[in-house]
DSSP file (Angstrom, degrees, kcal/mol; ACC not computed):
  #  RESIDUE AA STRUCTURE BP1 BP2  ACC     N-H-->O    O-->H-N    N-H-->O    O-->H-N    TCO  KAPPA ALPHA  PHI   PSI    X-CA   Y-CA   Z-CA
    1    1 A M              0   0    0      0, 0.0     2,-0.0     0, 0.0     0, 0.0   0.000 360.0 360.0 360.0 136.8  -61.7   33.6   51.3
    2    2 A S     >  -     0   0    0     72,-0.2     4,-2.4     1,-0.1     5,-0.2  -0.312 360.0-118.2 -71.6 158.5  -61.0   30.9   48.8
    3    3 A E  H  > S+     0   0    0      1,-0.2     4,-2.5     2,-0.2     5,-0.2   0.891 114.4  53.0 -63.3 -40.0  -61.9   27.3   49.5
    4    4 A K  H  > S+     0   0    0      1,-0.2     4,-2.2     2,-0.2    -1,-0.2   0.909 110.9  46.4 -63.4 -41.5  -58.3   26.2   49.3
    5    5 A R  H  > S+     0   0    0     69,-0.5     4,-2.6     2,-0.2     5,-0.2   0.928 111.6  50.8 -66.8 -43.8  -57.2   28.9   51.8
    6    6 A A  H  X S+     0   0    0     -4,-2.4     4,-2.3     1,-0.2    -2,-0.2   0.912 112.4  47.0 -59.6 -43.9  -60.1   28.1   54.2
    7    7 A E  H  X S+     0   0    0     -4,-2.5     4,-1.9     2,-0.2    -1,-0.2   0.901 111.5  51.5 -63.9 -41.5  -59.2   24.3   54.1
    8    8 A A  H  X S+     0   0    0     -4,-2.2     4,-0.7     1,-0.2    -2,-0.2   0.917 112.2  45.5 -63.2 -43.9  -55.5   25.1   54.7
    9    9 A L  H >< S+     0   0    0     -4,-2.6     3,-1.1     1,-0.2     4,-0.3   0.914 110.3  53.7 -66.5 -42.5  -56.3   27.3   57.7
   10   10 A E  H >< S+     0   0    0     -4,-2.3     3,-1.6     1,-0.3     4,-0.2   0.864 100.2  62.1 -59.8 -36.6  -58.7   24.7   59.2
   11   11 A R  H >< S+     0   0    0     -4,-1.9     3,-0.8     1,-0.3    -1,-0.3   0.785  96.6  60.5 -59.8 -27.7  -56.0   22.0   58.9
   12   12 A L  G X< S+     0   0    0     -3,-1.1     3,-2.1    -4,-0.7     4,-0.5   0.539  74.3  94.6 -80.9  -6.9  -53.8   24.1   61.4
   13   13 A D  G X  S+     0   0    0     -3,-1.6     3,-1.2    -4,-0.3    -1,-0.2   0.801  71.2  71.5 -53.1 -30.4  -56.4   23.9   64.2
   14   14 A V  G <  S+     0   0    0     -3,-0.8    -1,-0.3     1,-0.3    -2,-0.1   0.736  93.8  55.3 -61.7 -22.8  -54.6   20.9   65.6
   15   15 A F  G <  S+     0   0    0     -3,-2.1    28,-0.3    -4,-0.1    -1,-0.3   0.723  77.7 115.2 -82.3 -21.8  -51.7   23.2   66.7
   16   16 A V    <   +     0   0    0     -3,-1.2     2,-0.3    -4,-0.5    28,-0.2  -0.244  60.2  43.2 -58.9 129.0  -53.8   25.6   68.8
   17   17 A G  E    S-A   43   0A   0     26,-2.0    26,-2.5     2,-0.0     2,-0.4  -0.853  94.9 -46.5 133.5-168.6  -52.9   25.4   72.5
   18   18 A E  E     -A   42   0A   0    137,-0.5   137,-3.0    -2,-0.3     2,-0.3  -0.843  49.5-174.2-107.3 138.9  -49.8   25.2   74.7
   19   19 A W  E     -AB  41 154A   0     22,-3.0    22,-2.6    -2,-0.4     2,-0.4  -0.969  22.8-132.2-132.4 143.3  -46.9   22.8   74.0
   20   20 A A  E     -AB  40 153A   0    133,-3.3   133,-2.5    -2,-0.3     2,-0.5  -0.798  24.5-142.1 -86.8 137.6  -43.7   21.9   75.9
   21   21 A L  E     -AB  39 152A   0     18,-3.0    18,-0.5    -2,-0.4     2,-0.4  -0.898  20.7-172.5-102.4 130.6  -40.7   21.9   73.6
   22   22 A E  E     - B   0 151A   0    129,-2.8   129,-3.1    -2,-0.5     3,-0.1  -0.977  20.7-159.6-129.2 136.6  -38.1   19.2   74.3
   23   23 A V    >   -     0   0    0     -2,-0.4     3,-1.8   127,-0.2   127,-0.1  -0.840  10.5-175.0-112.6  90.6  -34.7   18.6   72.8
   24   24 A P  T 3  S+     0   0    0      0, 0.0    -1,-0.1     0, 0.0   126,-0.1   0.731  78.2  63.8 -63.4 -22.2  -34.1   14.9   73.4
   25   25 A D  T 3  S+     0   0    0    124,-0.3   125,-0.1    -3,-0.1    -2,-0.0   0.697 103.7  53.1 -71.8 -18.7  -30.5   15.2   72.1
   26   26 A Q  S <  S-     0   0    0     -3,-1.8    -3,-0.2   123,-0.1     2,-0.1  -0.921  86.5-114.6-125.0 142.6  -29.4   17.5   74.9
   27   27 A P        -     0   0    0      0, 0.0    -2,-0.1     0, 0.0     0, 0.0  -0.380  40.3-101.8 -69.9 152.2  -29.7   17.3   78.7
   28   28 A A        -     0   0    0      1,-0.1    -6,-0.0     2,-0.1     4,-0.0  -0.385  48.0 -89.8 -67.5 150.4  -32.0   19.7   80.5
   29   29 A P    >   -     0   0    0      0, 0.0     3,-2.0     0, 0.0    -1,-0.1  -0.270  38.9-112.4 -58.3 151.2  -30.3   22.6   82.2
   30   30 A P  T 3  S+     0   0    0      0, 0.0    -2,-0.1     0, 0.0     0, 0.0   0.784 116.0  51.1 -60.1 -28.6  -29.3   21.8   85.8
   31   31 A D  T 3  S+     0   0    0      2,-0.0     2,-0.2     0, 0.0    -3,-0.0   0.307  80.9 127.3 -92.3  10.8  -31.8   24.3   87.3
   32   32 A A    <   -     0   0    0     -3,-2.0     2,-0.2     1,-0.1    -4,-0.0  -0.494  52.0-141.5 -71.1 131.3  -34.7   23.0   85.2
   33   33 A G        -     0   0    0      3,-0.4     5,-0.1    -2,-0.2    -1,-0.1  -0.544  10.4-131.9 -87.5 158.6  -37.8   22.1   87.3
   34   34 A E  S    S+     0   0    0     -2,-0.2    -1,-0.1     1,-0.2     4,-0.0   0.772 103.3  51.0 -80.2 -26.0  -39.9   19.1   86.6
   35   35 A D  S    S+     0   0    0      1,-0.1    -1,-0.2     2,-0.1    -3,-0.0   0.741 108.3  51.5 -85.6 -23.4  -43.2   20.9   86.8
   36   36 A V  S    S-     0   0    0      4,-0.0    -3,-0.4   -16,-0.0    -1,-0.1  -0.961  86.4-124.2-119.1 122.5  -42.4   23.8   84.4
   37   37 A P        -     0   0    0      0, 0.0     3,-0.1     0, 0.0    22,-0.1  -0.286  12.1-132.6 -62.3 147.3  -41.0   23.0   80.9
   38   38 A V  S    S+     0   0    0      1,-0.2    21,-2.9   -17,-0.2     2,-0.4   0.844  95.6  24.9 -66.6 -34.2  -37.7   24.7   80.0
   39   39 A A  E    S+AC  21  58A   0    -18,-0.5   -18,-3.0    19,-0.2     2,-0.3  -0.997  72.5 179.7-135.9 138.2  -39.2   25.7   76.7
   40   40 A R  E     -AC  20  57A   0     17,-2.5    17,-2.7    -2,-0.4     2,-0.4  -0.931   9.2-162.1-134.7 158.5  -42.8   26.3   75.7
   41   41 A S  E     -AC  19  56A   0    -22,-2.6   -22,-3.0    -2,-0.3     2,-0.4  -0.999   3.5-160.0-141.8 141.3  -44.7   27.3   72.7
   42   42 A W  E     -AC  18  55A   0     13,-2.7    13,-2.5    -2,-0.4     2,-0.4  -0.972   2.7-163.4-122.6 135.6  -48.3   28.6   72.3
   43   43 A F  E     +AC  17  54A   0    -26,-2.5   -26,-2.0    -2,-0.4     2,-0.3  -0.962  20.5 157.0-115.9 136.0  -50.3   28.6   69.1
   44   44 A E  E     - C   0  53A   0      9,-2.3     9,-3.3    -2,-0.4     2,-0.2  -0.990  39.1-109.8-154.5 153.6  -53.4   30.8   68.7
   45   45 A W  E     - C   0  52A   0     -2,-0.3     2,-0.3     7,-0.2     7,-0.2  -0.552  35.5-175.8 -80.9 148.5  -55.5   32.3   65.9
   46   46 A T  E  >> + C   0  51A   0      5,-2.2     5,-1.5    -2,-0.2     4,-1.1  -0.947  54.0  29.9-140.4 163.5  -55.5   36.1   65.4
   47   47 A L  T >45S-     0   0    0     -2,-0.3     3,-1.1     1,-0.2    -1,-0.2   0.953 135.5 -44.2  51.9  60.2  -57.2   38.6   63.1
   48   48 A D  T 345S-     0   0    0      1,-0.3    -1,-0.2    -3,-0.1    -3,-0.0   0.815 110.1 -56.8  57.6  35.3  -60.5   36.7   62.8
   49   49 A G  T 345S+     0   0    0      2,-0.2    -1,-0.3     1,-0.1    -2,-0.2   0.689 107.9 120.4  76.5  17.9  -58.7   33.4   62.2
   50   50 A Q  T <<5S+     0   0    0     -3,-1.1    22,-0.4    -4,-1.1     2,-0.3   0.694  74.2  32.3 -87.5 -18.9  -56.8   34.6   59.2
   51   51 A F  E   < -C   46   0A   0     -5,-1.5    -5,-2.2    20,-0.1     2,-0.6  -0.994  69.5-137.8-139.8 143.4  -53.3   33.9   60.7
   52   52 A L  E     -CD  45  70A   0     18,-1.8    18,-3.1    -2,-0.3     2,-0.4  -0.907  22.8-157.7-100.9 122.7  -51.9   31.4   63.2
   53   53 A V  E     -CD  44  69A   0     -9,-3.3    -9,-2.3    -2,-0.6     2,-0.4  -0.848   7.0-169.0-103.0 134.8  -49.5   32.9   65.7
   54   54 A Q  E     -CD  43  68A   0     14,-3.2    14,-3.3    -2,-0.4     2,-0.4  -0.991   1.4-171.6-121.7 128.7  -46.9   30.9   67.5
   55   55 A R  E     -CD  42  67A   0    -13,-2.5   -13,-2.7    -2,-0.4     2,-0.4  -0.962   4.6-166.8-117.3 138.6  -44.9   32.2   70.4
   56   56 A S  E     -CD  41  66A   0     10,-2.6    10,-2.0    -2,-0.4     2,-0.4  -0.983   7.0-168.4-128.3 139.2  -42.0   30.4   72.0
   57   57 A E  E     -C   40   0A   0    -17,-2.7   -17,-2.5    -2,-0.4     2,-0.5  -0.994   5.5-172.2-126.3 125.9  -40.2   31.0   75.2
   58   58 A V  E     -C   39   0A   0     -2,-0.4     2,-0.9   -19,-0.2   -19,-0.2  -0.970  13.9-160.8-124.9 118.2  -36.9   29.2   75.9
   59   59 A K        +     0   0    0    -21,-2.9   -20,-0.1    -2,-0.5    -2,-0.0  -0.351  59.0 107.0 -95.3  53.8  -35.3   29.4   79.4
   60   60 A V  S >  S-     0   0    0     -2,-0.9     3,-2.3     3,-0.3    -2,-0.1  -0.998  79.3-107.0-129.6 125.5  -31.9   28.5   78.2
   61   61 A P  T 3  S+     0   0    0      0, 0.0    -2,-0.1     0, 0.0     0, 0.0  -0.258 104.9  14.3 -53.9 131.7  -29.1   31.0   78.0
   62   62 A G  T 3  S+     0   0    0      1,-0.3    -3,-0.1     0, 0.0     0, 0.0   0.202  97.5 113.9  88.9 -16.0  -28.3   31.9   74.4
   63   63 A A    <   -     0   0    0     -3,-2.3    -3,-0.3    -5,-0.1    -1,-0.3  -0.770  65.1-127.2 -90.2 131.2  -31.5   30.3   73.0
   64   64 A P        -     0   0    0      0, 0.0     2,-0.2     0, 0.0    -5,-0.0  -0.447   5.1-130.6 -81.6 148.6  -33.9   32.8   71.5
   65   65 A D        -     0   0    0     -2,-0.1    21,-2.2    -8,-0.1     2,-0.3  -0.609  36.8-152.7 -80.6 155.8  -37.5   33.4   72.2
   66   66 A G  E     -DE  56  85A   0    -10,-2.0   -10,-2.6    19,-0.2     2,-0.4  -0.934  27.0-160.0-139.6 158.6  -39.6   33.6   69.1
   67   67 A L  E     -DE  55  84A   0     17,-2.9    17,-1.9    -2,-0.3     2,-0.4  -0.988  21.0-178.6-133.0 122.6  -42.7   34.9   67.4
   68   68 A M  E     -DE  54  83A   0    -14,-3.3   -14,-3.2    -2,-0.4     2,-0.5  -0.965  10.7-164.0-126.2 141.1  -43.9   33.2   64.3
   69   69 A I  E     -DE  53  82A   0     13,-2.3    13,-3.0    -2,-0.4     2,-0.5  -0.988   8.2-156.2-127.2 124.2  -46.9   34.0   62.1
   70   70 A V  E     -DE  52  81A   0    -18,-3.1   -18,-1.8    -2,-0.5     2,-0.3  -0.854  13.1-179.1-103.6 130.8  -48.3   31.5   59.6
   71   71 A S  E     - E   0  80A   0      9,-2.5     9,-2.0    -2,-0.5     2,-0.4  -0.875  17.9-139.6-122.2 158.7  -50.3   32.7   56.6
   72   72 A A  E     - E   0  79A   0    -22,-0.4     7,-0.2    -2,-0.3     6,-0.1  -0.970  27.5-111.4-119.5 134.9  -52.0   30.7   53.8
   73   73 A D     >  -     0   0    0      5,-3.1     4,-1.9    -2,-0.4   -65,-0.1  -0.421  22.8-135.6 -63.1 131.5  -51.9   31.8   50.1
   74   74 A P  T  4 S+     0   0    0      0, 0.0   -69,-0.5     0, 0.0   -72,-0.2   0.805  99.6  36.1 -61.4 -30.1  -55.4   32.9   49.0
   75   75 A E  T  4 S+     0   0    0    -71,-0.1   -71,-0.2   -70,-0.1   -72,-0.1   0.873 132.7  19.8 -91.3 -41.6  -55.2   31.0   45.7
   76   76 A T  T  4 S-     0   0    0      2,-0.1     3,-0.1   -72,-0.1    -1,-0.0   0.686  87.8-127.8-106.1 -21.6  -53.2   27.9   46.5
   77   77 A G     <  +     0   0    0     -4,-1.9     2,-0.0     1,-0.3     0, 0.0   0.465  55.2 152.2  82.3   1.2  -53.5   27.4   50.3
   78   78 A A        -     0   0    0     -6,-0.1    -5,-3.1     1,-0.1    -1,-0.3  -0.367  39.9-125.8 -65.6 144.6  -49.7   27.1   50.5
   79   79 A Y  E     -EF  72  95A   0     16,-1.0    16,-1.7    -7,-0.2     2,-0.4  -0.635  22.0-170.4 -96.8 150.2  -48.2   28.2   53.8
   80   80 A T  E     -EF  71  94A   0     -9,-2.0    -9,-2.5    -2,-0.3     2,-0.6  -0.996  11.3-152.4-131.1 133.5  -45.6   30.8   54.7
   81   81 A Q  E     -EF  70  93A   0     12,-2.9    12,-2.7    -2,-0.4     2,-0.6  -0.937   5.0-154.0-107.2 124.2  -44.2   31.1   58.2
   82   82 A H  E     -EF  69  92A   0    -13,-3.0   -13,-2.3    -2,-0.6     2,-0.4  -0.868  18.4-159.4 -94.4 122.3  -42.8   34.5   59.1
   83   83 A Y  E     +EF  68  91A   0      8,-3.0     8,-2.1    -2,-0.6     2,-0.3  -0.883  18.4 168.6-114.1 133.3  -40.2   34.1   61.9
   84   84 A Y  E     -EF  67  90A   0    -17,-1.9   -17,-2.9    -2,-0.4     2,-0.3  -0.994  10.3-175.3-137.2 140.6  -38.9   36.7   64.3
   85   85 A D  E >   -E   66   0A   0      4,-1.7     3,-2.4    -2,-0.3   -19,-0.2  -0.898  41.9 -99.7-138.4 173.2  -36.7   36.1   67.4
   86   86 A S  T 3  S+     0   0    0    -21,-2.2   -20,-0.1     1,-0.3   -23,-0.0   0.518 116.7  63.4 -69.8  -5.5  -35.2   37.9   70.4
   87   87 A R  T 3  S-     0   0    0    -22,-0.3    -1,-0.3     2,-0.1    -3,-0.0   0.534 120.6-106.0 -87.6  -8.8  -31.8   38.1   68.6
   88   88 A G    <   +     0   0    0     -3,-2.4     2,-0.2     1,-0.3    -2,-0.2   0.540  69.9 151.7  92.2   9.0  -33.5   40.4   66.0
   89   89 A V        -     0   0    0     -4,-0.1    -4,-1.7    23,-0.0     2,-0.4  -0.556  24.0-171.0 -76.8 136.8  -33.4   37.6   63.4
   90   90 A V  E     +F   84   0A   0     -2,-0.2     2,-0.3    -6,-0.2    21,-0.2  -0.998  13.9 161.4-129.8 127.8  -36.2   37.7   60.7
   91   91 A R  E     -F   83   0A   0     -8,-2.1    -8,-3.0    -2,-0.4     2,-0.4  -0.957  31.0-137.0-143.6 160.5  -36.7   34.8   58.3
   92   92 A L  E     -F   82   0A   0     -2,-0.3     2,-0.4    16,-0.2    16,-0.2  -0.984  20.5-168.7-119.1 130.4  -39.3   33.4   55.9
   93   93 A Y  E     -F   81   0A   0    -12,-2.7   -12,-2.9    -2,-0.4     2,-0.4  -0.956  22.6-131.3-117.9 136.7  -40.0   29.7   55.8
   94   94 A A  E     -FG  80 105A   0     11,-2.8    11,-2.6    -2,-0.4     2,-0.4  -0.729  37.6-163.4 -75.2 134.0  -42.0   27.8   53.2
   95   95 A M  E     -FG  79 104A   0    -16,-1.7   -16,-1.0    -2,-0.4     2,-0.3  -0.934  17.6-177.5-126.3 145.6  -44.3   25.6   55.3
   96   96 A S  E     + G   0 103A   0      7,-2.2     7,-2.5    -2,-0.4     2,-0.3  -0.986   4.8 175.0-135.7 151.5  -46.3   22.5   54.6
   97   97 A F  E     - G   0 102A   0     -2,-0.3     5,-0.2     5,-0.2   -86,-0.1  -0.849   9.3-178.6-155.2 117.4  -48.7   20.5   56.7
   98   98 A D        -     0   0    0      3,-1.5     4,-0.1    -2,-0.3    -1,-0.0   0.231  68.1 -86.0-101.4  13.6  -50.8   17.7   55.4
   99   99 A G  S    S+     0   0    0      2,-0.2     3,-0.1     1,-0.1    -2,-0.0   0.224 124.9  33.7  99.7 -12.7  -52.5   16.9   58.7
  100  100 A R  S    S+     0   0    0      1,-0.3    24,-3.4    22,-0.1     2,-0.5   0.550 109.7  53.4-136.7 -49.5  -49.6   14.6   59.8
  101  101 A V  E     - H   0 123A   0     22,-0.2    -3,-1.5    30,-0.0     2,-0.5  -0.865  61.2-165.9-105.2 127.9  -46.2   15.9   58.5
  102  102 A W  E     -GH  97 122A   0     20,-3.1    20,-2.8    -2,-0.5     2,-0.4  -0.942   9.9-179.7-113.4 125.3  -45.1   19.4   59.2
  103  103 A T  E     -GH  96 121A   0     -7,-2.5    -7,-2.2    -2,-0.5     2,-0.4  -0.970  15.3-172.0-128.2 145.2  -42.2   20.9   57.3
  104  104 A L  E     -GH  95 120A   0     16,-2.1    16,-2.6    -2,-0.4     2,-0.4  -0.999  16.0-178.2-128.0 130.1  -40.5   24.3   57.4
  105  105 A T  E     -GH  94 119A   0    -11,-2.6   -11,-2.8    -2,-0.4     2,-0.4  -0.995  16.0-177.7-137.5 135.1  -37.9   25.0   54.8
  106  106 A R  E     + H   0 118A   0     12,-2.7    12,-2.2    -2,-0.4   -13,-0.1  -0.952  23.2 144.8-131.0 111.9  -35.6   28.0   54.1
  107  107 A E        +     0   0    0     -2,-0.4    10,-0.1    10,-0.2    -1,-0.1   0.247  57.8  59.5-131.1  10.3  -33.4   27.7   51.1
  108  108 A A  S    S-     0   0    0    -16,-0.2   -16,-0.2     8,-0.1    -1,-0.1  -0.990  87.6 -98.3-139.4 147.9  -33.2   31.3   49.8
  109  109 A P        +     0   0    0      0, 0.0    -2,-0.1     0, 0.0   -18,-0.1  -0.323  50.0 155.3 -60.7 146.9  -32.1   34.6   51.2
  110  110 A D  S    S-     0   0    0      2,-1.6   -19,-0.1   -20,-0.1     4,-0.1   0.092  71.2 -16.6-136.0-106.9  -34.9   36.8   52.6
  111  111 A F  S    S+     0   0    0    -21,-0.2   -20,-0.1     2,-0.1     0, 0.0   0.649 136.4  36.1 -82.7 -15.3  -34.5   39.4   55.3
  112  112 A T  S    S-     0   0    0    -22,-0.1    -2,-1.6   -23,-0.0    -1,-0.0  -0.941 101.0 -90.0-131.6 154.6  -31.2   38.0   56.3
  113  113 A P        -     0   0    0      0, 0.0     2,-0.8     0, 0.0     3,-0.2  -0.197  36.9-123.4 -60.1 157.1  -28.4   36.5   54.2
  114  114 A L        +     0   0    0      1,-0.2     3,-0.1    -4,-0.1    -7,-0.0  -0.855  41.5 158.9-108.1  98.4  -28.5   32.7   53.6
  115  115 A D  S    S+     0   0    0     -2,-0.8     2,-0.3     1,-0.3    -1,-0.2   0.707  75.8   5.2 -85.5 -23.1  -25.3   31.2   54.8
  116  116 A F  S    S-     0   0    0     -3,-0.2    -1,-0.3    23,-0.2    23,-0.2  -0.984  77.7-110.6-156.8 151.1  -27.0   27.8   55.1
  117  117 A G  E     - I   0 138A   0     21,-3.1    21,-1.6    -2,-0.3     2,-0.4  -0.509  30.7-155.2 -81.1 155.5  -30.3   26.1   54.4
  118  118 A Q  E     +HI 106 137A   0    -12,-2.2   -12,-2.7    19,-0.2     2,-0.3  -0.981  13.5 177.0-133.8 145.4  -32.6   25.1   57.1
  119  119 A R  E     -HI 105 136A   0     17,-2.2    17,-2.9    -2,-0.4     2,-0.4  -0.964  10.1-167.3-150.2 132.0  -35.3   22.5   57.3
  120  120 A F  E     -HI 104 135A   0    -16,-2.6   -16,-2.1    -2,-0.3     2,-0.4  -0.969   8.1-176.5-113.3 134.1  -37.6   21.2   60.1
  121  121 A T  E     +HI 103 134A   0     13,-2.0    13,-1.6    -2,-0.4     2,-0.3  -0.988   8.5 171.2-130.0 124.0  -39.6   18.0   59.7
  122  122 A G  E     -HI 102 133A   0    -20,-2.8   -20,-3.1    -2,-0.4     2,-0.5  -0.971  21.7-145.7-132.7 147.9  -42.0   16.9   62.4
  123  123 A T  E     -HI 101 132A   0      9,-2.3     9,-2.2    -2,-0.3     2,-0.3  -0.960  16.2-135.6-117.4 124.9  -44.7   14.2   62.5
  124  124 A L  E     - I   0 131A   0    -24,-3.4     7,-0.2    -2,-0.5    -2,-0.0  -0.590  26.5-119.5 -76.9 132.9  -47.9   14.6   64.5
  125  125 A S    >   -     0   0    0      5,-3.0     3,-1.5    -2,-0.3    -1,-0.1  -0.220  26.5-104.9 -67.7 162.9  -48.9   11.6   66.6
  126  126 A E  T 3  S+     0   0    0      1,-0.3    -1,-0.1     2,-0.1    -2,-0.1   0.859 122.7  49.4 -56.6 -38.5  -52.1    9.8   66.0
  127  127 A D  T 3  S-     0   0    0      1,-0.0    -1,-0.3     3,-0.0    -2,-0.0   0.503 109.5-123.8 -83.5  -2.8  -53.7   11.4   69.1
  128  128 A G  S <  S+     0   0    0     -3,-1.5    -2,-0.1     2,-0.2     3,-0.1   0.636  84.5 105.0  75.3  14.2  -52.5   14.9   68.1
  129  129 A N  S    S+     0   0    0      1,-0.1    25,-2.8    24,-0.1     2,-0.4   0.441  72.4  45.9-108.9  -0.6  -50.6   15.4   71.3
  130  130 A T  E     - J   0 153A   0     23,-0.2    -5,-3.0    -5,-0.1     2,-0.5  -1.000  52.6-165.4-143.2 139.4  -47.0   15.0   70.2
  131  131 A V  E     -IJ 124 152A   0     21,-2.5    21,-2.7    -2,-0.4     2,-0.6  -0.990  13.3-162.7-119.6 119.7  -44.9   16.3   67.3
  132  132 A T  E     +IJ 123 151A   0     -9,-2.2    -9,-2.3    -2,-0.5     2,-0.3  -0.906  32.1 139.3-103.2 119.4  -41.6   14.4   66.9
  133  133 A G  E     -IJ 122 150A   0     17,-0.7    17,-2.3    -2,-0.6     2,-0.3  -0.849  36.6-145.6-150.6-177.8  -39.2   16.3   64.7
  134  134 A A  E     -IJ 121 149A   0    -13,-1.6   -13,-2.0    15,-0.3     2,-0.4  -0.986  16.9-129.2-156.2 147.7  -35.8   17.5   63.9
  135  135 A W  E     -IJ 120 148A   0     13,-3.2    12,-2.9    -2,-0.3    13,-1.3  -0.801  26.9-172.3 -95.1 142.0  -34.0   20.5   62.4
  136  136 A E  E     -IJ 119 146A   0    -17,-2.9   -17,-2.2    -2,-0.4     2,-0.3  -0.909   4.0-165.1-128.3 158.2  -31.5   20.0   59.7
  137  137 A S  E     -IJ 118 145A   0      8,-2.3     8,-2.7    -2,-0.3     2,-0.3  -0.955   1.9-168.5-138.2 160.1  -29.1   22.4   58.0
  138  138 A R  E     -I  117   0A   0    -21,-1.6   -21,-3.1    -2,-0.3     6,-0.1  -0.975  17.9-133.0-151.7 140.3  -27.0   22.3   54.8
  139  139 A R    >   -     0   0    0      4,-0.4     3,-2.8    -2,-0.3   -23,-0.2  -0.493  55.9 -70.1 -80.4 156.3  -24.2   24.4   53.4
  140  140 A P  T 3  S+     0   0    0      0, 0.0    -1,-0.2     0, 0.0     3,-0.1  -0.246 123.9   7.4 -51.0 128.2  -24.4   25.5   49.7
  141  141 A G  T 3  S+     0   0    0      1,-0.3     2,-0.1    -3,-0.1    -2,-0.0   0.394 111.9 108.7  80.2  -2.9  -23.9   22.4   47.5
  142  142 A G  S <  S-     0   0    0     -3,-2.8    -1,-0.3     1,-0.1     2,-0.2  -0.327  70.5 -99.2 -99.0-178.0  -24.0   20.0   50.5
  143  143 A D        -     0   0    0     -3,-0.1    -4,-0.4    -2,-0.1     2,-0.2  -0.591  47.2 -86.4 -95.3 160.3  -26.4   17.5   51.9
  144  144 A W        -     0   0    0     -2,-0.2     2,-0.4    -6,-0.1    -6,-0.2  -0.486  47.0-164.1 -65.7 134.5  -28.8   17.9   54.7
  145  145 A Q  E     - J   0 137A   0     -8,-2.7    -8,-2.3    -2,-0.2     2,-0.1  -0.966  26.7-103.6-123.8 139.3  -27.2   17.3   58.1
  146  146 A H  E     + J   0 136A   0     -2,-0.4   -10,-0.3   -10,-0.2     3,-0.1  -0.396  37.9 174.3 -59.4 130.5  -29.0   16.7   61.4
  147  147 A D  E     -     0   0A   0    -12,-2.9     2,-0.3     1,-0.3   -11,-0.2   0.811  59.5 -36.3-101.4 -63.7  -28.8   19.8   63.6
  148  148 A F  E     - J   0 135A   0    -13,-1.3   -13,-3.2     2,-0.0    -1,-0.3  -0.967  53.1-111.2-161.6 150.0  -31.0   18.9   66.6
  149  149 A A  E     - J   0 134A   0     -2,-0.3     2,-0.3   -15,-0.3   -15,-0.3  -0.549  31.0-173.1 -76.7 146.7  -34.1   17.0   67.5
  150  150 A L  E     - J   0 133A   0    -17,-2.3   -17,-0.7    -2,-0.2     2,-0.4  -0.915   1.1-173.9-145.7 116.1  -37.1   19.1   68.6
  151  151 A D  E     -BJ  22 132A   0   -129,-3.1  -129,-2.8    -2,-0.3     2,-0.4  -0.859  13.1-148.7-111.9 146.4  -40.3   17.5   69.9
  152  152 A Y  E     -BJ  21 131A   0    -21,-2.7   -21,-2.5    -2,-0.4     2,-0.5  -0.944  11.8-171.6-110.5 132.2  -43.5   19.2   70.9
  153  153 A R  E     -BJ  20 130A   0   -133,-2.5  -133,-3.3    -2,-0.4   -23,-0.2  -0.985  26.3-121.4-126.6 120.7  -45.7   17.8   73.7
  154  154 A R  E     -B   19   0A   0    -25,-2.8     2,-0.3    -2,-0.5  -135,-0.3  -0.328  26.0-149.8 -62.2 136.0  -49.2   19.2   74.2
  155  155 A L              0   0    0   -137,-3.0  -137,-0.5     1,-0.2    -1,-0.1  -0.783 360.0 360.0-103.8 150.7  -49.7   20.6   77.7
  156  156 A G              0   0    0     -2,-0.3    -1,-0.2  -139,-0.1  -137,-0.1   0.454 360.0 360.0  84.5 360.0  -53.1   20.7   79.6
């Protein structure tokens, strides 16, 4: 494994664990309990630490559950997130994480047509227990527009 790839993978250790997903722009569903998050996400290493797997479960009708796999380029250490969800959607995101700011960007067609660009930007708190972020979208030739806020809060 190249040094750049090893460093890139090590940087992702901060995500490992269980997280509550919160959408501050929208009220929680009426049947949401206080003890169990409406949406959760788990990050874990797989295949001898070569890939970071993220699973998300969302207990909101119409919102998809997801499986994401992050890889690091052997030469440059650049990240790619492979995205799959319960609707059958498959996408590729260019990902960056500098230890503080996490971005996911999709601006080119991949396994599905690209009707709009997507971008997530989140900032990891100093204590590593919160990611405050938002998804944005843009139509071809347009500007980025806020789609929805999405925060991660570490559980446990």
